[in-house]
C-alpha positions in Angstrom: 103.7 100.1 123.7 106.4 97.4 123.6 108.7 98.1 120.7 108.2 94.7 119.1 104.4 95.3 118.9 104.7 98.5 117.0 104.0 98.4 113.2 107.2 100.3 112.5 109.4 98.2 114.8 111.6 96.8 112.0 112.3 100.2 110.6 113.1 101.8 113.9 115.2 98.9 115.1 117.3 99.1 112.0 117.7 102.9 112.4 118.6 102.4 116.1 121.3 99.8 115.2 122.7 101.9 112.4 122.9 104.9 114.7 124.7 102.8 117.4 127.1 101.5 114.8 128.0 105.0 113.8 128.2 106.1 117.5 130.7 103.3 118.1 132.7 104.2 115.0 132.8 107.9 116.0 133.8 106.9 119.6 136.7 104.8 118.3 137.9 107.6 116.1 137.6 110.2 118.9 139.5 108.0 121.4 142.4 107.4 118.9 142.6 111.2 118.2 142.6 112.0 121.9 145.2 109.4 122.8 147.5 110.9 120.1 146.7 114.4 121.2 147.3 113.5 124.9 150.9 112.5 124.0 151.5 115.7 122.0 150.0 118.0 124.7 152.0 116.3 127.4 155.3 116.6 125.4 154.6 120.2 124.6 153.9 121.0 128.2 157.2 119.5 129.3 159.3 121.1 126.5 157.6 124.4 126.1 160.1 127.2 125.4 159.6 130.6 127.1 161.3 132.1 124.1 158.9 130.8 121.6 155.4 132.3 121.5 154.4 129.8 118.7 155.1 126.8 120.9 152.8 128.3 123.6 150.0 129.0 121.0 150.3 125.4 119.6 150.0 124.1 123.1 146.9 126.2 123.9 145.2 125.2 120.7 145.9 121.5 121.2 144.8 121.7 124.8 141.5 123.2 123.7 141.0 120.5 121.1 141.9 118.0 123.8 139.1 119.3 126.0 136.6 119.2 123.2 137.4 115.6 122.3 137.1 114.6 126.0 133.6 116.1 126.0 132.7 114.4 122.7 133.8 111.1 124.1 131.7 111.5 127.2 128.7 112.3 125.0 129.3 109.3 122.8 129.6 107.0 125.7 126.2 108.2 126.9 124.8 107.8 123.4 125.9 104.1 123.4 123.1 103.4 125.8 120.5 106.0 124.7 121.4 107.6 121.4 118.1 109.5 121.0 114.6 109.7 122.6 112.3 111.1 119.9 111.6 111.4 116.2 109.8 114.2 114.4 109.0 114.1 110.7 108.8 117.6 109.3 107.9 118.8 105.8 108.9 122.4 105.1 106.6 124.5 103.0 107.7 124.5 99.4 109.8 121.3 99.8 108.9 117.8 98.6 111.2 116.2 101.1 110.1 115.1 104.6 112.9 115.4 107.1 113.2 112.6 109.7 114.7 114.2 112.8 115.9 111.9 115.6 116.4 114.0 118.7 118.9 113.2 121.5 121.1 114.8 124.1 123.9 115.6 121.5 124.3 116.2 117.8 126.0 113.7 115.6 126.7 114.0 111.8 128.4 111.7 109.4 131.8 113.2 108.6 131.8 112.1 105.0 128.7 114.0 103.9 127.6 115.9 107.1 124.3 114.0 107.1 122.6 114.7 110.4 122.2 111.4 112.4 121.1 112.9 115.8 119.7 116.4 116.3 120.6 118.1 119.6 117.6 118.7 121.8 118.7 122.4 122.1 118.6 123.1 118.4 115.9 125.4 117.1 114.3 122.7 115.0 113.9 120.4 118.1 111.4 122.9 119.5 108.9 121.2 117.1 109.0 118.2 119.4 108.5 120.2 122.6 105.9 122.8 121.5 104.1 121.7 118.4 101.4 119.3 117.6 100.7 117.2 114.4 99.8 119.4 111.5 100.8 122.9 110.7 103.8 124.1 112.7 106.8 126.4 112.6 110.1 127.0 114.5 112.3 130.0 114.9 115.9 129.9 113.6 118.5 132.7 113.1 117.3 133.2 109.6 113.7 133.7 110.5 110.6 131.5 111.0 110.4 128.1 109.2 106.9 127.0 108.4 105.7 123.5 107.5 103.8 120.5 108.7 104.6 117.9 111.3 103.8 114.5 109.8 104.8 112.3 112.7 105.9 112.6 116.4 107.3 109.5 118.0 109.0 108.7 121.4 111.4 105.9 122.2 112.5 104.2 125.3 116.1 103.0 124.6 118.2 101.5 127.3 121.5 99.7 127.0 121.3 100.2 123.3 118.1 98.2 123.1 114.9 99.6 121.6 112.3 98.8 124.3 109.2 101.0 123.7 107.8 103.1 120.9 105.0 105.7 121.3 103.3 107.6 118.6 102.1 110.9 120.0 100.6 114.3 119.3 101.4 116.6 122.3 104.8 116.7 123.9 104.5 113.6 126.1 101.7 111.1 126.1 100.5 109.8 129.5 101.9 106.3 129.1 105.4 107.5 128.3 105.2 110.1 131.1 103.9 107.5 133.6 106.9 105.3 132.8 109.3 108.2 133.4 107.5 109.3 136.7 107.5 105.7 137.9 111.3 105.5 137.7 113.5 105.6 140.8 114.7 108.9 142.2 118.3 108.3 141.2 117.5 108.3 137.4 114.9 111.0 137.1 117.1 114.1 137.4 119.2 113.0 134.4 116.3 111.9 132.1 114.0 114.9 132.1 115.2 116.0 128.7 113.0 113.4 127.0 109.9 114.6 128.9 110.2 118.3 129.0 106.7 119.8 129.0 105.5 122.9 127.1 105.6 125.2 130.1 109.0 123.9 131.2 110.4 124.3 127.6 109.2 127.9 127.6 111.4 128.7 130.6 114.4 126.7 129.3 114.4 128.6 126.0 113.3 132.1 127.3 115.3 135.1 126.2 118.6 135.2 128.0 118.6 139.0 128.6 115.1 139.4 130.1 115.2 138.8 133.9 113.1 135.8 134.5 111.4 134.9 137.8 109.6 131.5 138.1 107.3 130.5 140.9 107.3 126.7 140.6 105.3 124.3 142.8 107.0 121.4 144.6 107.9 118.8 142.0 107.4 121.0 139.0 111.0 120.4 137.9 112.6 123.7 138.9 116.1 122.4 139.5 116.2 120.3 136.3 114.8 123.2 134.3 117.6 125.4 135.8 120.3 123.0 134.6 118.8 122.4 131.2 118.4 126.2 130.8 122.2 126.6 131.3 122.8 123.8 128.8 120.5 125.4 126.3 122.0 128.9 126.7 125.6 127.6 126.3 124.6 125.8 123.1 122.6 128.7 121.7 125.2 131.4 122.5 128.3 129.3 122.0 129.8 131.8 119.5 129.5 134.6 122.0 130.0 133.0 125.4 132.0 130.3 127.2 130.6 127.9 129.9 132.5 130.1 132.4 130.2 132.9 131.6 127.3 131.1 133.3 126.9 130.6 137.1 124.4 128.6 139.2 123.9 129.7 142.8 122.3 127.2 145.2 121.5 127.4 149.0 124.2 125.1 150.2 127.1 122.8 149.1 125.0 119.6 149.7 122.5 120.8 147.1 125.3 121.6 144.7 126.7 118.1 145.1 123.3 116.6 144.6 123.0 118.2 141.1 126.7 118.1 140.2 126.5 115.1 137.8 123.7 116.5 135.7 125.5 119.2 133.8 128.2 116.9 132.5 125.4 114.5 131.5 124.0 117.3 129.4 127.4 117.9 127.7 128.2 121.0 129.8 131.3 121.6 131.8 133.1 124.5 133.5 129.9 126.2 134.6 130.5 128.0 138.0 128.5 126.4 140.7 128.6 128.1 144.1 126.7 129.5 147.0 126.1 133.2 147.6 128.4 133.2 150.7 131.2 131.5 148.8 130.9 133.8 145.9 130.9 136.9 148.1 134.0 135.8 150.0 135.7 135.1 146.7 135.0 138.6 145.5 136.2 140.2 148.8 139.3 138.0 149.0 138.4 137.2 152.6 137.1 134.2 154.4 134.5 134.9 157.0 133.5 132.6 159.9 129.7 132.3 159.1 127.5 131.4 162.1 125.5 128.3 161.4 122.1 129.4 160.0 120.5 126.3 161.4 121.1 127.7 165.0 118.7 130.6 164.3 116.1 128.3 162.6 116.3 126.0 165.6 115.4 128.9 167.9 112.3 129.6 165.8 111.4 125.9 165.7 111.5 125.5 169.5 107.9 125.4 170.7 108.7 125.4 174.4 109.9 129.0 174.7 109.3 131.2 177.7 107.5 134.6 177.1 110.8 136.3 177.3 112.3 133.9 174.7 109.3 134.4 172.4 109.8 138.2 172.6 113.6 137.9 171.9 113.0 135.5 169.0 110.4 137.8 167.5 113.0 140.7 167.6 115.6 138.3 166.1 113.2 137.4 163.3 112.3 141.1 162.6 116.0 142.1 162.6 116.8 139.4 160.0 113.9 140.6 157.9 115.2 144.2 158.0 118.8 143.3 157.3 117.8 141.3 154.2 115.4 143.9 152.8 115.9 146.7 150.3 115.1 149.1 153.1 118.4 148.0 154.6 120.1 148.8 151.3 118.8 152.3 151.7 120.1 152.4 155.3 123.5 151.3 154.1 123.4 154.0 151.4 122.7 156.6 154.1 125.7 155.3 156.1 127.9 155.5 153.0 126.8 159.2 152.7 127.9 159.8 156.3 131.3 158.2 155.5 131.5 160.1 152.3 131.2 163.5 154.1 134.3 162.9 156.2 136.4 160.8 153.8 138.6 163.6 152.5 141.0 165.0 155.2 139.7 168.3 156.5 142.8 170.3 155.5 144.1 172.2 152.5 146.7 170.8 150.2 149.8 173.0 150.2 153.3 173.4 148.9 155.1 175.3 151.6 152.6 178.1 152.4 151.1 178.1 149.0 147.6 176.4 148.9 147.2 174.4 145.8 143.8 172.8 146.7 141.4 173.9 149.4 139.7 171.1 151.3 136.3 172.3 150.0 137.5 171.9 146.4 138.8 168.4 146.9 135.6 167.4 148.8 133.4 168.8 146.0 135.4 166.7 143.5 135.0 163.6 145.7 131.3 164.0 146.5 129.9 165.6 143.3 132.3 165.4 140.3 133.2 161.7 140.7 130.1 160.5 142.5 129.4 157.8 139.9 132.5 155.9 141.0 133.3 153.8 144.1 135.3 155.7 146.7 138.6 154.1 145.8 138.2 154.9 142.2 137.3 158.5 143.1 140.5 158.8 145.1 142.5 157.6 142.1 140.9 160.2 139.9 141.5 163.0 142.5 145.1 161.7 142.8 145.6 162.1 139.1 143.9 165.5 139.2 146.1 166.7 142.1 149.3 165.4 140.5 148.6 167.2 137.2 147.9 170.5 138.9 150.9 170.0 141.2 153.2 169.5 138.2 151.9 172.7 136.6 152.1 174.7 139.9 155.5 173.2 140.8 156.9 174.3 137.4 155.4 177.7 137.9 156.9 178.1 141.4 160.3 176.9 140.3 160.2 179.3 137.3 159.2 182.1 139.7 162.1 181.2 142.0 164.5 181.2 139.0 163.1 184.7 137.9 163.5 186.0 141.5 167.0 184.6 141.7 168.0 186.1 138.3 166.6 189.5 139.4 168.5 189.5 142.6 171.7 188.6 140.8 171.1 191.4 138.3 170.4 193.9 141.1 173.6 192.9 142.9 175.6 193.3 139.7 174.1 196.7 139.0 174.4 198.0 142.6 177.7 196.5 143.7 181.2 196.6 142.3 182.7 193.3 141.4 184.1 192.0 144.7 184.3 188.9 146.9 181.3 190.2 148.9 179.2 190.5 145.7 180.3 187.0 144.6 179.4 185.6 147.9 175.9 187.1 147.8 175.3 185.8 144.3 176.3 182.3 145.3 174.0 182.5 148.4 171.1 183.5 146.1 171.8 180.6 143.7 172.2 178.1 146.6 168.9 179.3 148.2 167.1 178.9 144.9 168.6 175.4 144.4 167.8 174.4 147.9 164.2 175.5 147.7 163.8 174.0 144.2 165.3 170.7 145.5 162.9 170.7 148.4 159.9 171.4 146.1 161.0 168.6 143.7 161.5 166.2 146.6 158.3 167.1 148.3 156.2 167.1 145.2 157.1 163.5 144.5 155.4 162.4 147.8 153.1 165.3 148.5 150.0 163.8 146.9 150.7 160.4 148.4 151.2 161.9 151.8 147.9 163.7 151.6 146.0 160.7 150.3 147.6 158.5 153.0 145.7 160.6 155.7 142.5 159.0 154.4 141.3 156.3 156.8 140.5 153.2 154.8 138.8 150.3 156.6 138.0 146.9 155.2 134.3 146.3 154.3 133.9 144.2 157.4 135.4 147.0 159.5 133.1 149.6 158.0 130.1 147.4 158.7 131.4 146.8 162.3 131.9 150.5 162.7 128.3 151.1 161.4 126.5 148.8 163.8 128.9 149.7 166.6 128.2 153.4 166.5 124.8 154.2 168.1 124.6 157.8 166.8 125.6 156.9 163.2 123.4 153.8 163.2 120.4 155.7 164.5 121.0 158.5 162.0 121.1 156.1 159.1 118.1 154.1 160.2 116.1 157.2 161.0 112.4 156.4 160.8 112.7 153.1 159.0 112.5 151.0 162.2 111.1 151.4 165.7 113.7 152.1 168.4 113.3 148.7 170.1 114.1 146.8 166.9 116.8 149.3 166.0 118.6 148.8 169.4 118.2 145.0 169.3 119.6 144.7 165.7 122.6 147.0 166.4 123.5 145.3 169.7 122.9 141.7 168.5 124.9 142.3 165.2 127.7 144.1 167.0 128.1 141.2 169.5 128.2 138.7 166.6 130.9 140.7 164.7 133.0 141.3 167.8 133.0 137.6 168.4 134.6 137.2 164.9 131.5 135.8 163.1 129.0 137.0 160.5 125.5 135.8 159.8 124.2 135.0 156.3 122.1 138.2 156.6 125.3 140.3 157.1 127.1 139.1 153.9 125.0 141.2 151.4 125.5 144.5 153.3 129.2 143.8 153.7 129.6 142.9 150.0 127.6 146.0 149.1 130.0 148.2 151.1 132.9 146.6 149.3 131.3 147.4 146.0 130.4 151.0 146.9 133.7 151.9 148.6 136.3 149.9 146.7 134.6 148.6 143.6 135.4 145.1 142.3 139.1 144.3 141.8 138.6 142.6 138.4 136.0 142.3 135.7 133.9 139.2 136.3 133.4 136.8 133.4 129.8 135.9 134.5 127.0 137.0 132.2 124.1 134.9 133.3 123.2 133.9 136.8 120.7 131.1 137.7 119.5 131.0 141.3 117.7 127.9 142.4 115.6 127.8 145.6 115.4 131.5 145.1 112.8 132.0 147.8 115.6 131.4 150.4 117.6 134.3 149.0 116.9 138.0 149.9 116.0 140.8 147.6 119.1 142.5 148.9 121.3 139.6 148.0 120.0 139.5 144.4 120.3 143.3 144.1 124.0 143.1 145.2 124.6 140.4 142.6 123.0 142.6 139.9 125.2 145.6 140.8 128.4 143.6 141.1 128.1 141.5 138.0 127.8 144.1 135.3 125.7 143.5 132.2 124.4 140.3 133.6 121.1 138.6 133.3 119.2 136.4 135.7 116.9 133.4 136.0 115.3 132.9 139.5 113.4 129.7 140.3 111.7 129.1 143.6 108.6 128.2 145.6 107.1 130.5 148.2 105.3 127.5 149.8 108.7 126.2 150.7 110.1 129.5 152.0 111.1 128.1 155.4 113.8 130.8 155.7 111.3 133.6 154.9 112.7 135.7 157.8 115.7 136.2 155.5 114.3 135.3 152.2 111.6 136.4 149.8 108.0 136.5 150.9 106.6 138.1 147.7 108.1 137.9 144.2 107.2 141.6 143.7 110.1 142.3 146.1 112.3 141.2 143.2 110.4 142.0 140.1 109.6 145.5 141.2 112.5 146.5 143.5 115.5 144.7 142.0 114.5 144.4 138.3 112.5 146.9 136.4 109.1 145.3 136.5 108.5 146.3 132.8 111.5 144.5 131.7 111.3 141.4 133.9 109.2 138.3 133.2 107.2 136.3 135.8 106.0 132.7 135.1 104.2 130.2 137.2 104.6 126.4 137.1 101.7 124.6 138.9 102.0 121.1 137.4 103.9 118.7 139.8 105.6 115.7 138.3 107.2 114.3 141.4 104.6 112.9 143.7 101.3 111.0 143.2 97.9 112.6 143.3 97.3 111.2 146.8 100.5 112.7 148.2 100.2 116.1 146.5 96.5 116.5 147.6 97.5 115.8 151.2 100.4 118.3 151.1 98.2 121.0 149.5 95.8 120.6 152.4 98.6 121.2 154.9 100.0 124.4 153.1 96.4 125.7 152.8 96.1 125.9 156.6 98.5 128.8 156.9 96.5 131.7 158.3 96.3 134.8 156.0 98.3 133.3 153.2 97.0 132.3 149.7 99.8 130.3 148.0 99.7 128.9 144.5 99.4 125.2 145.1 100.6 122.3 143.0 98.5 120.4 140.5 99.7 116.7 140.3 99.9 114.9 137.0 97.6 112.0 136.5 99.5 109.4 138.5 97.8 107.6 141.3 99.6 105.6 144.0 99.2 104.4 147.6 97.2 106.6 150.0 99.2 108.6 152.5 99.6 106.4 155.6 98.9 108.1 158.9 100.3 105.9 161.6 99.8 106.3 165.4 102.2 104.7 167.9 102.5 104.8 171.6 106.0 106.4 171.7 109.0 107.4 169.6 110.7 104.0 170.0 107.7 102.2 168.6 107.7 104.6 165.6 111.4 103.8 165.0 110.6 100.1 165.2 107.8 100.4 162.6 109.9 102.5 160.3 112.8 100.1 160.5 110.5 97.2 159.3 109.1 99.4 156.6 112.6 100.3 155.3 113.4 96.6 155.1 110.3 96.0 153.0 111.1 98.9 150.7 114.6 97.4 150.0 112.9 94.0 149.2 110.6 95.8 146.8 113.6 97.3 145.0 113.5 100.9 146.1 116.9 102.5 146.3 116.3 105.7 148.3 114.2 106.7 151.3 114.2 109.4 153.9 113.2 109.5 157.5 112.4 113.1 158.1 112.1 114.8 161.6 111.5 118.5 162.3 114.8 119.2 164.0 118.4 117.8 164.0 118.0 116.8 167.6 115.0 114.6 166.8 116.9 113.2 163.8 119.8 112.1 166.0 117.4 110.3 168.4 115.8 108.5 165.5 119.1 107.5 163.9 120.3 106.0 167.2 117.2 103.8 167.3 117.3 102.8 163.6 121.0 101.9 163.6 120.1 98.9 165.7 118.3 97.5 162.7 120.3 98.8 159.8 123.8 100.2 160.0 123.8 101.6 156.5 121.3 104.4 157.4 123.1 107.7 158.0 122.3 111.3 159.1 122.3 114.3 156.8 123.5 117.3 158.8 124.0 119.9 156.0 127.8 119.9 156.5 128.4 117.2 153.9 130.3 118.0 150.7 129.1 114.7 149.1 125.5 113.4 149.0 125.6 109.6 148.9 121.9 108.8 148.4 120.5 105.6 149.9 118.5 105.6 153.2 118.9 108.8 155.2 117.6 110.5 158.3 117.3 114.2 157.5 115.9 117.4 159.2 112.9 118.8 157.3 114.7 122.0 156.3 117.6 120.1 154.7 115.3 117.8 152.7 114.2 120.8 150.5 115.4 120.3 146.9 115.9 116.5 147.4 113.6 113.7 146.3 113.3 110.1 147.4 111.4 107.0 146.5 109.7 107.0 149.9 109.5 109.3 152.9 108.5 108.7 156.5 107.8 111.8 158.6 108.5 110.5 162.1 107.1 113.3 164.3 103.9 114.6 162.9 102.4 115.2 166.3 100.7 118.3 167.8 103.6 119.2 170.0 106.0 119.3 167.0 103.9 120.8 164.2 101.3 123.5 165.1 99.1 125.8 163.1 101.7 128.5 162.1 103.4 129.4 158.8 106.9 127.9 159.6 105.6 124.6 160.8 103.2 124.3 157.8 106.0 125.0 155.4 108.3 122.5 157.0 105.8 119.8 156.9 104.8 120.7 153.3 108.5 120.4 152.3 108.8 117.0 154.0 105.6 115.7 152.5 106.5 116.7 148.9 109.9 114.9 148.8 108.6 111.3 147.9 108.0 110.0 144.5 105.9 107.0 145.5 105.2 106.5 149.2 104.6 108.7 152.2 104.0 107.8 155.8 103.1 110.3 158.6 103.9 109.0 162.1 102.9 110.5 165.5 102.4 109.6 169.1 100.1 111.4 171.4 97.9 113.8 169.4 98.3 114.3 165.7 99.3 117.7 164.4 96.3 119.8 163.6 97.9 120.2 160.1 97.1 116.5 159.3 93.9 115.9 161.2 91.7 115.8 158.1 94.0 114.0 155.7 
């Protein structure tokens, strides 16, 4: 209700003003401290002495404090507008005092007496707000469970420092408050979820860090915001053990990363690594690959005008992608590595002169059996040390034997010959021979092991992979009965052509990275300890397995939606591929989110009908929250130009109505370009999203369906929902489902000719 109408308005308004006054006081103090520290750090940086370790230590300490103050100032600036969003009154068992807890995005305490003014939403006690109802309740803290009673739960809408609404509630979020949040524009929602986190979302955010977690979340269930808030929660909870740098979020593309980039700082989190699988893999290998545009392959699959021959080729292309991204291909690469392993050690004995120190069989046994737990490069280092140690012992023994032989010869000469120039000459020759041979042994032994090791042929991971797919005999031997011959030949020839042209596909990066790991190991210990993968359905089991092997002692959170798996030919089709084959199924945890908070009931029901038409698939569909809106408009026009004209007029009306974001979605980039050309005649602020952008600007966009995944808009217009564009098949249904689940408030489906069979009964 409006704050002024609430019976506790005067009390809450006073508390809000007092909090804002202390926020302002704290902000002024922090800014003064930071300004002084900035001068000191800058001076220390310019005058740091290389001879004084203390000056360096002082500089590093002050630089750390400087960073902490900067983060505190940012949090306080946010708190100026919205200091907190909820209140919980809790009376602990055995206590007469009722604690009034005001919960916000940050913690704030009075310096003079450490009285808590704002409780951080990530604190254990804040879980009372997210998971408990009025009455008996408890929360977990490091010291054990704290039992008591919740006397009051209250929510606030505070904007610009003004108390606007107050809601007394029981469960996490009452409908009225949630409706207000869901009715907001797209640009604000991603940052404000912390005040409306639901029970099932909170369970994921606060789940145990070390148990692999896989989340199947329906469109609009808040997967991305949950991922970001989970990082913020883990950093807060484990701040004594981990740094922000120990956490990494992996997303499908740079555009998506840019879209979410402002949220972590809003949550008080900085320095978390944000990357794509491809970028991370290239960073690990120290090599940049030219990656073939993945949209080219998707475009082939989207083309509905293929000849029978093209259809057959595309089917083989799809199957080859499925194989290369599967755990079966991991087994195939392992078999190739065994083939390489058998011929890795030079097929010759290691000798000094004619003396054999190591037979090839012995070195090969050490390499294949004794050190099999190590990558090849590490095994060679161990063998090198082993050889060097034995060489030193053998060398000393040989030199001692030479000395003994020389001494015996000299003694024999002295006993059998009279002292003469001839005897002296023979003695000198014996000593010289001994010295010459000894010198040669010393000289040779210094480089003997290195010379032997240098005979090992070492290729780069890329070259090993190219060798693998380029050798028909080796490839067929490794693949064996795991694929039919037609697929085997196609995969090998297609991949070989791609690599020879200097490119790799996304599907090739996991096997190349795996070869790097198995043959050379990782060059340095990675700081990452927890990896969160968003849109995980577009990643392969092989990719996730490679991450698990490379990032030692790491834990994972995967969030995705199989209904939106438009890259299923190289992604995950069943979560069991991950829970059972990558993680130990007994140790991993699988959760499902079905509640959708993005779209209206009308839009979500229409989208569910579309995804339900995929033959032979039974997906978990979304259940929309109780928020009604306009019906889905299905609009027929005579041609594509008429569709563009109608959309242009509708965009103008949306702007007049105060909407800030909208998307015109077409199935392909080519269709998007045609639509953009028509729309620009009406509005030159509209722009095309191609997937190459480093920065997402928001506003009114034209975007291909596959690139709209993960984004949300106030309104969406699907411009080509006709029968020629979208047929009854899995890929088309998923693409249309993705497009239809992007809007918060309004959805229009346009077509000319015949409507897609996917929308006939909407």
